[in-house]
NUDRENZA-357804 format. One record per residue: residue number from 1; residue in one letter; x, y, z of N, C-alpha, C in turn. Coordinates in nm, 3 decimals. Layout:
r i=NUM&aa=A&n_u=X&n_v=Y&n_w=Z&ca_u=X&ca_v=Y&ca_w=Z&c_u=X&c_v=Y&c_w=Z .
...
***
This chain:
r i=1&aa=M&n_u=-0.443&n_v=-1.029&n_w=-1.499&ca_u=-0.396&ca_v=-1.099&ca_w=-1.405&c_u=-0.484&c_v=-1.171&c_w=-1.322 .
r i=2&aa=T&n_u=-0.467&n_v=-1.314&n_w=-1.298&ca_u=-0.575&ca_v=-1.396&ca_w=-1.229&c_u=-0.512&c_v=-1.399&c_w=-1.102 .
r i=3&aa=R&n_u=-0.613&n_v=-1.438&n_w=-1.012&ca_u=-0.612&ca_v=-1.486&ca_w=-0.865&c_u=-0.460&c_v=-1.536&c_w=-0.827 .
r i=4&aa=D&n_u=-0.442&n_v=-1.667&n_w=-0.937&ca_u=-0.340&ca_v=-1.757&ca_w=-0.911&c_u=-0.222&c_v=-1.703&c_w=-0.931 .
r i=5&aa=E&n_u=-0.197&n_v=-1.583&n_w=-1.051&ca_u=-0.080&ca_v=-1.497&ca_w=-1.079&c_u=-0.047&c_v=-1.399&c_w=-0.962 .
r i=6&aa=F&n_u=-0.160&n_v=-1.379&n_w=-0.875&ca_u=-0.123&ca_v=-1.273&ca_w=-0.804&c_u=-0.091&c_v=-1.317&c_w=-0.664 .
r i=7&aa=V&n_u=-0.135&n_v=-1.464&n_w=-0.640&ca_u=-0.089&ca_v=-1.530&ca_w=-0.518&c_u=0.061&c_v=-1.582&c_w=-0.537 .
r i=8&aa=E&n_u=0.114&n_v=-1.622&n_w=-0.678&ca_u=0.248&ca_v=-1.656&ca_w=-0.701&c_u=0.327&c_v=-1.529&c_w=-0.698 .
r i=9&aa=L&n_u=0.294&n_v=-1.401&n_w=-0.725&ca_u=0.362&ca_v=-1.275&ca_w=-0.700&c_u=0.387&c_v=-1.258&c_w=-0.564 .
r i=10&aa=R&n_u=0.262&n_v=-1.251&n_w=-0.491&ca_u=0.290&ca_v=-1.215&ca_w=-0.346&c_u=0.389&c_v=-1.326&c_w=-0.290 .
r i=11&aa=R&n_u=0.411&n_v=-1.430&n_w=-0.329&ca_u=0.489&ca_v=-1.529&ca_w=-0.236&c_u=0.644&c_v=-1.540&c_w=-0.324 .
r i=12&aa=L&n_u=0.624&n_v=-1.462&n_w=-0.414&ca_u=0.769&ca_v=-1.458&ca_w=-0.485&c_u=0.905&c_v=-1.360&c_w=-0.397 .
r i=13&aa=R&n_u=0.977&n_v=-1.449&n_w=-0.363&ca_u=1.093&ca_v=-1.400&ca_w=-0.309&c_u=1.193&c_v=-1.285&c_w=-0.386 .
r i=14&aa=N&n_u=1.261&n_v=-1.229&n_w=-0.332&ca_u=1.353&ca_v=-1.124&ca_w=-0.395&c_u=1.305&c_v=-1.023&c_w=-0.467 .
r i=15&aa=K&n_u=1.163&n_v=-0.977&n_w=-0.416&ca_u=1.111&ca_v=-0.833&ca_w=-0.441&c_u=1.186&c_v=-0.725&c_w=-0.357 .
r i=16&aa=V&n_u=1.215&n_v=-0.616&n_w=-0.440&ca_u=1.309&ca_v=-0.504&ca_w=-0.390&c_u=1.228&c_v=-0.411&c_w=-0.417 .
r i=17&aa=I&n_u=1.207&n_v=-0.273&n_w=-0.329&ca_u=1.197&ca_v=-0.137&ca_w=-0.321&c_u=1.313&c_v=-0.037&c_w=-0.323 .
r i=18&aa=A&n_u=1.409&n_v=-0.026&n_w=-0.378&ca_u=1.501&ca_v=0.055&ca_w=-0.378&c_u=1.462&c_v=0.183&c_w=-0.350 .
r i=19&aa=D&n_u=1.357&n_v=0.266&n_w=-0.393&ca_u=1.330&ca_v=0.387&ca_w=-0.387&c_u=1.301&c_v=0.466&c_w=-0.254 .
r i=20&aa=D&n_u=1.329&n_v=0.550&n_w=-0.176&ca_u=1.309&ca_v=0.613&ca_w=-0.086&c_u=1.156&c_v=0.653&c_w=-0.081 .
r i=21&aa=I&n_u=1.083&n_v=0.594&n_w=0.022&ca_u=0.916&ca_v=0.665&ca_w=0.047&c_u=0.915&c_v=0.770&c_w=0.145 .
r i=22&aa=V&n_u=0.902&n_v=0.904&n_w=0.066&ca_u=0.895&ca_v=1.027&ca_w=0.139&c_u=0.772&c_v=1.096&c_w=0.096 .
r i=23&aa=Y&n_u=0.692&n_v=1.112&n_w=0.177&ca_u=0.573&ca_v=1.162&ca_w=0.161&c_u=0.576&c_v=1.322&c_w=0.156 .
r i=24&aa=S&n_u=0.483&n_v=1.359&n_w=0.074&ca_u=0.461&ca_v=1.530&ca_w=0.067&c_u=0.363&c_v=1.556&c_w=0.047 .
r i=25&aa=R&n_u=0.321&n_v=1.714&n_w=0.088&ca_u=0.180&ca_v=1.759&ca_w=0.103&c_u=0.108&c_v=1.748&c_w=-0.056 .
r i=26&aa=L&n_u=-0.019&n_v=1.738&n_w=0.010&ca_u=-0.112&ca_v=1.712&ca_w=-0.145&c_u=-0.189&c_v=1.820&c_w=-0.177 .
r i=27&aa=R&n_u=-0.145&n_v=1.905&n_w=-0.296&ca_u=-0.228&ca_v=2.015&ca_w=-0.323&c_u=-0.198&c_v=2.135&c_w=-0.241 .
r i=28&aa=K&n_u=-0.266&n_v=2.138&n_w=-0.142&ca_u=-0.276&ca_v=2.282&ca_w=-0.061&c_u=-0.176&c_v=2.265&c_w=0.085 .
r i=29&aa=A&n_u=-0.116&n_v=2.389&n_w=0.077&ca_u=-0.020&ca_v=2.387&ca_w=0.177&c_u=-0.061&c_v=2.340&c_w=0.323 .
r i=30&aa=D&n_u=-0.214&n_v=2.417&n_w=0.346&ca_u=-0.260&ca_v=2.357&ca_w=0.483&c_u=-0.341&c_v=2.223&c_w=0.494 .
r i=31&aa=S&n_u=-0.303&n_v=2.133&n_w=0.375&ca_u=-0.368&ca_v=2.027&ca_w=0.379&c_u=-0.300&c_v=1.887&c_w=0.499 .
r i=32&aa=D&n_u=-0.383&n_v=1.801&n_w=0.570&ca_u=-0.333&ca_v=1.724&ca_w=0.646&c_u=-0.292&c_v=1.572&c_w=0.579 .
r i=33&aa=L&n_u=-0.334&n_v=1.571&n_w=0.438&ca_u=-0.307&ca_v=1.457&ca_w=0.380&c_u=-0.177&c_v=1.479&c_w=0.298 .
r i=34&aa=V&n_u=-0.071&n_v=1.376&n_w=0.355&ca_u=0.064&ca_v=1.342&ca_w=0.270&c_u=0.055&c_v=1.265&c_w=0.192 .
r i=35&aa=V&n_u=0.132&n_v=1.228&n_w=0.042&ca_u=0.121&ca_v=1.113&ca_w=-0.016&c_u=0.271&c_v=1.102&c_w=-0.086 .
r i=36&aa=F&n_u=0.272&n_v=0.957&n_w=-0.119&ca_u=0.422&ca_v=0.941&ca_w=-0.212&c_u=0.341&c_v=0.845&c_w=-0.331 .
r i=37&aa=D&n_u=0.455&n_v=0.870&n_w=-0.447&ca_u=0.394&ca_v=0.788&ca_w=-0.553&c_u=0.532&c_v=0.762&c_w=-0.629 .
r i=38&aa=G&n_u=0.466&n_v=0.643&n_w=-0.704&ca_u=0.617&ca_v=0.583&ca_w=-0.797&c_u=0.695&c_v=0.489&c_w=-0.761 .
r i=39&aa=A&n_u=0.677&n_v=0.449&n_w=-0.642&ca_u=0.807&ca_v=0.362&ca_w=-0.582&c_u=0.773&c_v=0.224&c_w=-0.661 .
r i=40&aa=L&n_u=0.902&n_v=0.179&n_w=-0.704&ca_u=0.905&ca_v=0.074&ca_w=-0.813&c_u=0.941&c_v=-0.062&c_w=-0.728 .
r i=41&aa=V&n_u=0.839&n_v=-0.169&n_w=-0.759&ca_u=0.862&ca_v=-0.304&ca_w=-0.670&c_u=0.964&c_v=-0.370&c_w=-0.770 .
r i=42&aa=Q&n_u=1.067&n_v=-0.399&n_w=-0.775&ca_u=1.147&ca_v=-0.476&ca_w=-0.868&c_u=1.131&c_v=-0.617&c_w=-0.827 .
r i=43&aa=N&n_u=1.105&n_v=-0.698&n_w=-0.960&ca_u=1.093&ca_v=-0.857&ca_w=-0.907&c_u=1.124&c_v=-0.924&c_w=-1.032 .
r i=44&aa=D&n_u=1.132&n_v=-1.066&n_w=-0.982&ca_u=1.187&ca_v=-1.146&ca_w=-1.086&c_u=1.099&c_v=-1.203&c_w=-1.179 .
r i=45&aa=F&n_u=0.962&n_v=-1.151&n_w=-1.195&ca_u=0.865&ca_v=-1.184&ca_w=-1.304&c_u=0.904&c_v=-1.076&c_w=-1.427 .
r i=46&aa=G&n_u=0.971&n_v=-0.946&n_w=-1.379&ca_u=0.994&ca_v=-0.845&ca_w=-1.480&c_u=0.843&c_v=-0.774&c_w=-1.482 .
r i=47&aa=L&n_u=0.746&n_v=-0.777&n_w=-1.369&ca_u=0.649&ca_v=-0.711&ca_w=-1.384&c_u=0.656&c_v=-0.550&c_w=-1.339 .
r i=48&aa=K&n_u=0.629&n_v=-0.463&n_w=-1.409&ca_u=0.602&ca_v=-0.297&ca_w=-1.360&c_u=0.510&c_v=-0.308&c_w=-1.264 .
r i=49&aa=I&n_u=0.558&n_v=-0.277&n_w=-1.121&ca_u=0.459&ca_v=-0.277&ca_w=-0.998&c_u=0.479&c_v=-0.147&c_w=-0.944 .
r i=50&aa=F&n_u=0.397&n_v=-0.054&n_w=-0.922&ca_u=0.441&ca_v=0.065&ca_w=-0.841&c_u=0.367&c_v=0.089&c_w=-0.716 .
r i=51&aa=L&n_u=0.383&n_v=0.141&n_w=-0.606&ca_u=0.372&ca_v=0.156&ca_w=-0.506&c_u=0.314&c_v=0.310&c_w=-0.501 .
r i=52&aa=N&n_u=0.188&n_v=0.312&n_w=-0.416&ca_u=0.172&ca_v=0.461&ca_w=-0.397&c_u=0.120&c_v=0.460&c_w=-0.254 .
r i=53&aa=G&n_u=0.114&n_v=0.569&n_w=-0.193&ca_u=0.040&ca_v=0.560&ca_w=-0.062&c_u=0.010&c_v=0.733&c_w=-0.016 .
r i=54&aa=S&n_u=-0.072&n_v=0.726&n_w=0.088&ca_u=-0.113&ca_v=0.833&ca_w=0.171&c_u=-0.138&c_v=0.824&c_w=0.318 .
r i=55&aa=Y&n_u=-0.130&n_v=0.914&n_w=0.419&ca_u=-0.118&ca_v=0.935&ca_w=0.517&c_u=-0.206&c_v=1.094&c_w=0.568 .
r i=56&aa=D&n_u=-0.311&n_v=1.057&n_w=0.629&ca_u=-0.372&ca_v=1.166&ca_w=0.684&c_u=-0.361&c_v=1.229&c_w=0.861 .
r i=57&aa=R&n_u=-0.284&n_v=1.331&n_w=0.843&ca_u=-0.238&ca_v=1.345&ca_w=0.969&c_u=-0.366&c_v=1.390&c_w=1.085 .
r i=58&aa=Q&n_u=-0.450&n_v=1.415&n_w=1.041&ca_u=-0.581&ca_v=1.426&ca_w=1.125&c_u=-0.636&c_v=1.307&c_w=1.171 .
r i=59&aa=T&n_u=-0.645&n_v=1.218&n_w=1.076&ca_u=-0.733&ca_v=1.079&ca_w=1.100&c_u=-0.657&c_v=0.963&c_w=1.151 .
r i=60&aa=E&n_u=-0.516&n_v=0.967&n_w=1.086&ca_u=-0.415&ca_v=0.898&ca_w=1.110&c_u=-0.438&c_v=0.768&c_w=0.987 .
r i=61&aa=A&n_u=-0.489&n_v=0.783&n_w=0.901&ca_u=-0.544&ca_v=0.695&ca_w=0.794&c_u=-0.406&c_v=0.675&c_w=0.705 .
r i=62&aa=T&n_u=-0.396&n_v=0.553&n_w=0.693&ca_u=-0.268&ca_v=0.502&ca_w=0.623&c_u=-0.304&c_v=0.424&c_w=0.537 .
r i=63&aa=I&n_u=-0.241&n_v=0.452&n_w=0.418&ca_u=-0.292&ca_v=0.357&ca_w=0.281&c_u=-0.163&c_v=0.343&c_w=0.199 .
r i=64&aa=F&n_u=-0.166&n_v=0.211&n_w=0.177&ca_u=-0.070&ca_v=0.148&ca_w=0.074&c_u=-0.108&c_v=0.094&c_w=-0.024 .
r i=65&aa=N&n_u=-0.094&n_v=0.135&n_w=-0.173&ca_u=-0.157&ca_v=0.045&ca_w=-0.270&c_u=-0.077&c_v=0.013&c_w=-0.395 .
r i=66&aa=F&n_u=-0.062&n_v=-0.097&n_w=-0.434&ca_u=0.060&ca_v=-0.137&ca_w=-0.529&c_u=-0.042&c_v=-0.187&c_w=-0.646 .
r i=67&aa=V&n_u=0.007&n_v=-0.114&n_w=-0.775&ca_u=-0.050&ca_v=-0.095&ca_w=-0.903&c_u=0.050&c_v=-0.157&c_w=-1.004 .
r i=68&aa=L&n_u=-0.044&n_v=-0.238&n_w=-1.093&ca_u=0.070&ca_v=-0.341&ca_w=-1.212&c_u=0.026&c_v=-0.246&c_w=-1.311 .
r i=69&aa=E&n_u=0.109&n_v=-0.206&n_w=-1.362&ca_u=0.112&ca_v=-0.101&ca_w=-1.504&c_u=0.021&c_v=-0.168&c_w=-1.596 .
r i=70&aa=G&n_u=-0.057&n_v=-0.127&n_w=-1.658&ca_u=-0.138&ca_v=-0.167&ca_w=-1.765&c_u=-0.257&c_v=-0.263&c_w=-1.700 .
r i=71&aa=V&n_u=-0.276&n_v=-0.269&n_w=-1.580&ca_u=-0.365&ca_v=-0.357&ca_w=-1.525&c_u=-0.465&c_v=-0.292&c_w=-1.411 .
r i=72&aa=G&n_u=-0.398&n_v=-0.217&n_w=-1.353&ca_u=-0.456&ca_v=-0.142&ca_w=-1.227&c_u=-0.388&c_v=-0.162&c_w=-1.078 .
r i=73&aa=P&n_u=-0.512&n_v=-0.122&n_w=-0.982&ca_u=-0.452&ca_v=-0.178&ca_w=-0.851&c_u=-0.470&c_v=-0.322&c_w=-0.839 .
r i=74&aa=I&n_u=-0.376&n_v=-0.418&n_w=-0.757&ca_u=-0.366&ca_v=-0.556&ca_w=-0.739&c_u=-0.388&c_v=-0.542&c_w=-0.582 .
r i=75&aa=C&n_u=-0.347&n_v=-0.467&n_w=-0.501&ca_u=-0.361&ca_v=-0.464&ca_w=-0.351&c_u=-0.323&c_v=-0.342&c_w=-0.285 .
r i=76&aa=R&n_u=-0.425&n_v=-0.290&n_w=-0.181&ca_u=-0.434&ca_v=-0.221&ca_w=-0.122&c_u=-0.426&c_v=-0.262&c_w=0.055 .
r i=77&aa=V&n_u=-0.368&n_v=-0.175&n_w=0.114&ca_u=-0.398&ca_v=-0.184&ca_w=0.238&c_u=-0.434&c_v=-0.069&c_w=0.304 .
r i=78&aa=E&n_u=-0.529&n_v=-0.052&n_w=0.397&ca_u=-0.610&ca_v=0.071&ca_w=0.462&c_u=-0.613&c_v=0.078&c_w=0.606 .
r i=79&aa=A&n_u=-0.538&n_v=0.126&n_w=0.647&ca_u=-0.531&ca_v=0.137&ca_w=0.839&c_u=-0.626&c_v=0.241&c_w=0.880 .
r i=80&aa=N&n_u=-0.720&n_v=0.230&n_w=0.940&ca_u=-0.771&ca_v=0.350&ca_w=1.028&c_u=-0.808&c_v=0.465&c_w=0.904 .
r i=81&aa=S&n_u=-0.875&n_v=0.404&n_w=0.793&ca_u=-0.919&ca_v=0.440&ca_w=0.683&c_u=-1.075&c_v=0.485&c_w=0.719 .
r i=82&aa=T&n_u=-1.151&n_v=0.482&n_w=0.597&ca_u=-1.293&ca_v=0.480&ca_w=0.599&c_u=-1.322&c_v=0.348&c_w=0.588 .
r i=83&aa=I&n_u=-1.457&n_v=0.342&n_w=0.659&ca_u=-1.531&ca_v=0.209&ca_w=0.672&c_u=-1.546&c_v=0.143&c_w=0.552 .
r i=84&aa=H&n_u=-1.519&n_v=0.015&n_w=0.542&ca_u=-1.536&ca_v=-0.076&ca_w=0.435&c_u=-1.603&c_v=-0.170&c_w=0.478 .
r i=85&aa=R&n_u=-1.775&n_v=-0.137&n_w=0.448&ca_u=-1.862&ca_v=-0.255&ca_w=0.497&c_u=-1.865&c_v=-0.311&c_w=0.602 .
r i=86&aa=E&n_u=-1.862&n_v=-0.472&n_w=0.650&ca_u=-1.850&ca_v=-0.495&ca_w=0.761&c_u=-1.709&c_v=-0.548&c_w=0.787 .
r i=87&aa=V&n_u=-1.614&n_v=-0.499&n_w=0.731&ca_u=-1.450&ca_v=-0.518&ca_w=0.772&c_u=-1.405&c_v=-0.423&c_w=0.866 .
r i=88&aa=G&n_u=-1.453&n_v=-0.297&n_w=0.868&ca_u=-1.446&ca_v=-0.183&ca_w=0.958&c_u=-1.330&c_v=-0.105&c_w=0.870 .
r i=89&aa=R&n_u=-1.256&n_v=-0.019&n_w=0.936&ca_u=-1.158&ca_v=0.075&ca_w=0.924&c_u=-1.017&c_v=0.012&c_w=0.855 .
r i=90&aa=T&n_u=-0.989&n_v=-0.088&n_w=0.911&ca_u=-0.841&ca_v=-0.132&ca_w=0.896&c_u=-0.856&c_v=-0.269&c_w=0.828 .
r i=91&aa=H&n_u=-0.812&n_v=-0.277&n_w=0.687&ca_u=-0.856&ca_v=-0.373&ca_w=0.593&c_u=-0.784&c_v=-0.400&c_w=0.479 .
r i=92&aa=K&n_u=-0.785&n_v=-0.533&n_w=0.425&ca_u=-0.670&ca_v=-0.517&ca_w=0.284&c_u=-0.793&c_v=-0.561&c_w=0.184 .
r i=93&aa=H&n_u=-0.753&n_v=-0.496&n_w=0.060&ca_u=-0.810&ca_v=-0.530&ca_w=-0.052&c_u=-0.698&c_v=-0.582&c_w=-0.152 .
r i=94&aa=E&n_u=-0.758&n_v=-0.717&n_w=-0.181&ca_u=-0.657&ca_v=-0.763&ca_w=-0.304&c_u=-0.707&c_v=-0.823&c_w=-0.412 .
r i=95&aa=L&n_u=-0.656&n_v=-0.861&n_w=-0.512&ca_u=-0.703&ca_v=-0.913&ca_w=-0.642&c_u=-0.773&c_v=-1.061&c_w=-0.594 .
r i=96&aa=H&n_u=-0.887&n_v=-1.086&n_w=-0.634&ca_u=-0.962&ca_v=-1.197&ca_w=-0.650&c_u=-0.980&c_v=-1.243&c_w=-0.768 .
r i=97&aa=E&n_u=-1.040&n_v=-1.144&n_w=-0.851&ca_u=-1.121&ca_v=-1.168&ca_w=-0.979&c_u=-1.053&c_v=-1.065&c_w=-1.090 .
r i=98&aa=E&n_u=-1.021&n_v=-1.143&n_w=-1.211&ca_u=-0.962&ca_v=-1.050&ca_w=-1.295&c_u=-0.984&c_v=-0.912&c_w=-1.320 .
r i=99&aa=S&n_u=-1.138&n_v=-0.907&n_w=-1.312&ca_u=-1.197&ca_v=-0.780&ca_w=-1.318&c_u=-1.169&c_v=-0.672&c_w=-1.164 .
r i=100&aa=D&n_u=-1.120&n_v=-0.739&n_w=-1.093&ca_u=-1.112&ca_v=-0.648&ca_w=-0.977&c_u=-1.033&c_v=-0.509&c_w=-0.997 .
r i=101&aa=P&n_u=-0.937&n_v=-0.512&n_w=-1.046&ca_u=-0.857&ca_v=-0.375&ca_w=-1.084&c_u=-0.925&c_v=-0.277&c_w=-1.135 .
r i=102&aa=H&n_u=-0.999&n_v=-0.318&n_w=-1.248&ca_u=-1.100&ca_v=-0.234&ca_w=-1.290&c_u=-1.213&c_v=-0.167&c_w=-1.174 .
r i=103&aa=N&n_u=-1.258&n_v=-0.268&n_w=-1.109&ca_u=-1.353&ca_v=-0.232&ca_w=-0.994&c_u=-1.297&c_v=-0.183&c_w=-0.845 .
r i=104&aa=N&n_u=-1.169&n_v=-0.140&n_w=-0.862&ca_u=-1.107&ca_v=-0.074&ca_w=-0.773&c_u=-1.090&c_v=-0.161&c_w=-0.647 .
r i=105&aa=L&n_u=-1.061&n_v=-0.305&n_w=-0.637&ca_u=-1.052&ca_v=-0.414&ca_w=-0.552&c_u=-1.158&c_v=-0.402&c_w=-0.472 .
r i=106&aa=P&n_u=-1.282&n_v=-0.445&n_w=-0.516&ca_u=-1.433&ca_v=-0.417&ca_w=-0.418&c_u=-1.384&c_v=-0.493&c_w=-0.306 .
r i=107&aa=D&n_u=-1.345&n_v=-0.625&n_w=-0.285&ca_u=-1.366&ca_v=-0.723&ca_w=-0.176&c_u=-1.253&c_v=-0.676&c_w=-0.076 .
r i=108&aa=A&n_u=-1.253&n_v=-0.693&n_w=0.079&ca_u=-1.165&ca_v=-0.662&ca_w=0.178&c_u=-1.165&c_v=-0.755&c_w=0.272 .
r i=109&aa=E&n_u=-1.067&n_v=-0.747&n_w=0.352&ca_u=-1.061&ca_v=-0.865&ca_w=0.451&c_u=-1.032&c_v=-0.804&c_w=0.571 .
r i=110&aa=P&n_u=-1.069&n_v=-0.817&n_w=0.671&ca_u=-1.017&ca_v=-0.725&ca_w=0.813&c_u=-0.883&c_v=-0.742&c_w=0.831 .
r i=111&aa=R&n_u=-0.817&n_v=-0.627&n_w=0.876&ca_u=-0.676&ca_v=-0.653&ca_w=0.924&c_u=-0.646&c_v=-0.588&c_w=1.071 .
r i=112&aa=P&n_u=-0.707&n_v=-0.643&n_w=1.166&ca_u=-0.703&ca_v=-0.601&ca_w=1.316&c_u=-0.562&c_v=-0.575&c_w=1.362 .
r i=113&aa=D&n_u=-0.471&n_v=-0.644&n_w=1.321&ca_u=-0.356&ca_v=-0.643&ca_w=1.354&c_u=-0.264&c_v=-0.514&c_w=1.325 .
r i=114&aa=L&n_u=-0.327&n_v=-0.447&n_w=1.213&ca_u=-0.290&ca_v=-0.325&ca_w=1.184&c_u=-0.342&c_v=-0.193&c_w=1.239 .
r i=115&aa=E&n_u=-0.448&n_v=-0.203&n_w=1.306&ca_u=-0.531&ca_v=-0.123&ca_w=1.349&c_u=-0.453&c_v=-0.006&c_w=1.468 .
r i=116&aa=K&n_u=-0.465&n_v=0.122&n_w=1.433&ca_u=-0.408&ca_v=0.189&ca_w=1.551&c_u=-0.235&c_v=0.178&c_w=1.574 .
r i=117&aa=K&n_u=-0.169&n_v=0.144&n_w=1.466&ca_u=-0.043&ca_v=0.118&ca_w=1.420&c_u=-0.002&c_v=0.223&c_w=1.350 .
r i=118&aa=S&n_u=0.134&n_v=0.258&n_w=1.371&ca_u=0.232&ca_v=0.337&ca_w=1.306&c_u=0.258&c_v=0.330&c_w=1.137 .
r i=119&aa=P&n_u=0.245&n_v=0.430&n_w=1.072&ca_u=0.283&ca_v=0.401&ca_w=0.952&c_u=0.407&c_v=0.281&c_w=0.904 .
r i=120&aa=T&n_u=0.501&n_v=0.330&n_w=0.997&ca_u=0.629&ca_v=0.266&ca_w=1.026&c_u=0.628&c_v=0.117&c_w=1.064 .
r i=121&aa=Y&n_u=0.515&n_v=0.059&n_w=1.138&ca_u=0.487&ca_v=-0.074&ca_w=1.161&c_u=0.406&c_v=-0.119&c_w=1.061 .
r i=122&aa=I&n_u=0.311&n_v=-0.068&n_w=1.020&ca_u=0.243&ca_v=-0.123&ca_w=0.905&c_u=0.326&c_v=-0.153&c_w=0.789 .
r i=123&aa=W&n_u=0.436&n_v=-0.050&n_w=0.729&ca_u=0.507&ca_v=-0.065&ca_w=0.637&c_u=0.611&c_v=-0.194&c_w=0.628 .
r i=124&aa=E&n_u=0.648&n_v=-0.219&n_w=0.745&ca_u=0.728&ca_v=-0.326&ca_w=0.798&c_u=0.666&c_v=-0.440&c_w=0.807 .
r i=125&aa=T&n_u=0.564&n_v=-0.456&n_w=0.852&ca_u=0.459&ca_v=-0.565&ca_w=0.821&c_u=0.427&c_v=-0.611&c_w=0.700 .
r i=126&aa=L&n_u=0.420&n_v=-0.514&n_w=0.604&ca_u=0.337&ca_v=-0.563&ca_w=0.467&c_u=0.491&c_v=-0.617&c_w=0.413 .
r i=127&aa=C&n_u=0.606&n_v=-0.505&n_w=0.421&ca_u=0.723&ca_v=-0.581&ca_w=0.362&c_u=0.774&c_v=-0.719&c_w=0.381 .
r i=128&aa=K&n_u=0.738&n_v=-0.750&n_w=0.504&ca_u=0.761&ca_v=-0.908&ca_w=0.556&c_u=0.648&c_v=-0.993&c_w=0.521 .
r i=129&aa=Q&n_u=0.528&n_v=-0.980&n_w=0.519&ca_u=0.424&ca_v=-1.034&ca_w=0.487&c_u=0.451&c_v=-1.091&c_w=0.306 .
r i=130&aa=A&n_u=0.467&n_v=-0.953&n_w=0.259&ca_u=0.498&ca_v=-0.985&ca_w=0.100&c_u=0.614&c_v=-1.015&c_w=0.038 .
r i=131&aa=N&n_u=0.708&n_v=-1.025&n_w=0.120&ca_u=0.881&ca_v=-1.086&ca_w=0.051&c_u=0.927&c_v=-0.982&c_w=0.013 .
r i=132&aa=I&n_u=0.899&n_v=-0.846&n_w=0.043&ca_u=0.956&ca_v=-0.733&ca_w=0.011&c_u=1.080&c_v=-0.676&c_w=0.083 .
r i=133&aa=E&n_u=1.170&n_v=-0.668&n_w=-0.019&ca_u=1.289&ca_v=-0.578&ca_w=0.097&c_u=1.311&c_v=-0.433&c_w=0.056 .
r i=134&aa=H&n_u=1.286&n_v=-0.370&n_w=0.143&ca_u=1.316&ca_v=-0.214&ca_w=0.125&c_u=1.424&c_v=-0.162&c_w=0.142 .
r i=135&aa=T&n_u=1.525&n_v=-0.123&n_w=0.045&ca_u=1.677&ca_v=-0.072&ca_w=0.061&c_u=1.653&c_v=0.061&c_w=0.076 .
r i=136&aa=G&n_u=1.561&n_v=0.147&n_w=0.072&ca_u=1.577&ca_v=0.307&ca_w=0.051&c_u=1.530&c_v=0.312&c_w=0.208 .
r i=137&aa=K&n_u=1.484&n_v=0.468&n_w=0.214&ca_u=1.445&ca_v=0.499&ca_w=0.335&c_u=1.319&c_v=0.514&c_w=0.351 .
r i=138&aa=F&n_u=1.236&n_v=0.530&n_w=0.479&ca_u=1.109&ca_v=0.515&ca_w=0.485&c_u=1.077&c_v=0.623&c_w=0.574 .
r i=139&aa=D&n_u=1.056&n_v=0.770&n_w=0.533&ca_u=1.014&ca_v=0.860&ca_w=0.646&c_u=0.873&c_v=0.880&c_w=0.690 .
r i=140&aa=D&n_u=0.862&n_v=0.831&n_w=0.795&ca_u=0.746&ca_v=0.800&ca_w=0.850&c_u=0.665&c_v=0.897&c_w=0.866 .
r i=141&aa=P&n_u=0.554&n_v=0.939&n_w=0.801&ca_u=0.493&ca_v=1.087&ca_w=0.788&c_u=0.415&c_v=1.099&c_w=0.952 .
r i=142&aa=S&n_u=0.393&n_v=1.016&n_w=1.013&ca_u=0.334&ca_v=1.070&ca_w=1.155&c_u=0.415&c_v=1.109&c_w=1.228 .
r i=143&aa=K&n_u=0.554&n_v=1.123&n_w=1.207&ca_u=0.664&ca_v=1.177&ca_w=1.277&c_u=0.728&c_v=1.319&c_w=1.196 .
r i=144&aa=G&n_u=0.641&n_v=1.349&n_w=1.137&ca_u=0.672&ca_v=1.502&ca_w=1.083&c_u=0.748&c_v=1.514&c_w=0.932 .
r i=145&aa=A&n_u=0.750&n_v=1.394&n_w=0.879&ca_u=0.824&ca_v=1.401&ca_w=0.741&c_u=0.707&c_v=1.431&c_w=0.615 .
r i=146&aa=G&n_u=0.745&n_v=1.516&n_w=0.537&ca_u=0.653&ca_v=1.560&ca_w=0.437&c_u=0.633&c_v=1.707&c_w=0.483 .
r i=147&aa=K&n_u=0.662&n_v=1.771&n_w=0.556&ca_u=0.610&ca_v=1.894&ca_w=0.602&c_u=0.678&c_v=1.977&c_w=0.505 .
***
């Protein structure tokens, strides 16, 4: 996928996620990390894009990761997560070069508007900015879902 194709996809209207986003514990019962996986992003281009994410109840790190089947990650938003060079803990990675999915989307831009926000706020902001309609339910993991 090229940068121009990525931008065209992001601008595309009528993207829908019908799946419920429900977090569940990762591996160990005492883990503070909860995850979800495999939410399909329906789109008029017919691309198979899946969303996965995580939330760390200890650090309040929230991650949403969009993956294009056969290509790899094309966009990831991290709020209150690990520090990424000069852009800090809250930032967005997106495809710039065709090789970026194979390099785990190395470039990031700061997203201070999402810092210290709830997973629900971050999710609703992302949907609005990416023209995604989420028709399923979103269980906010900071409110106890996924236990």
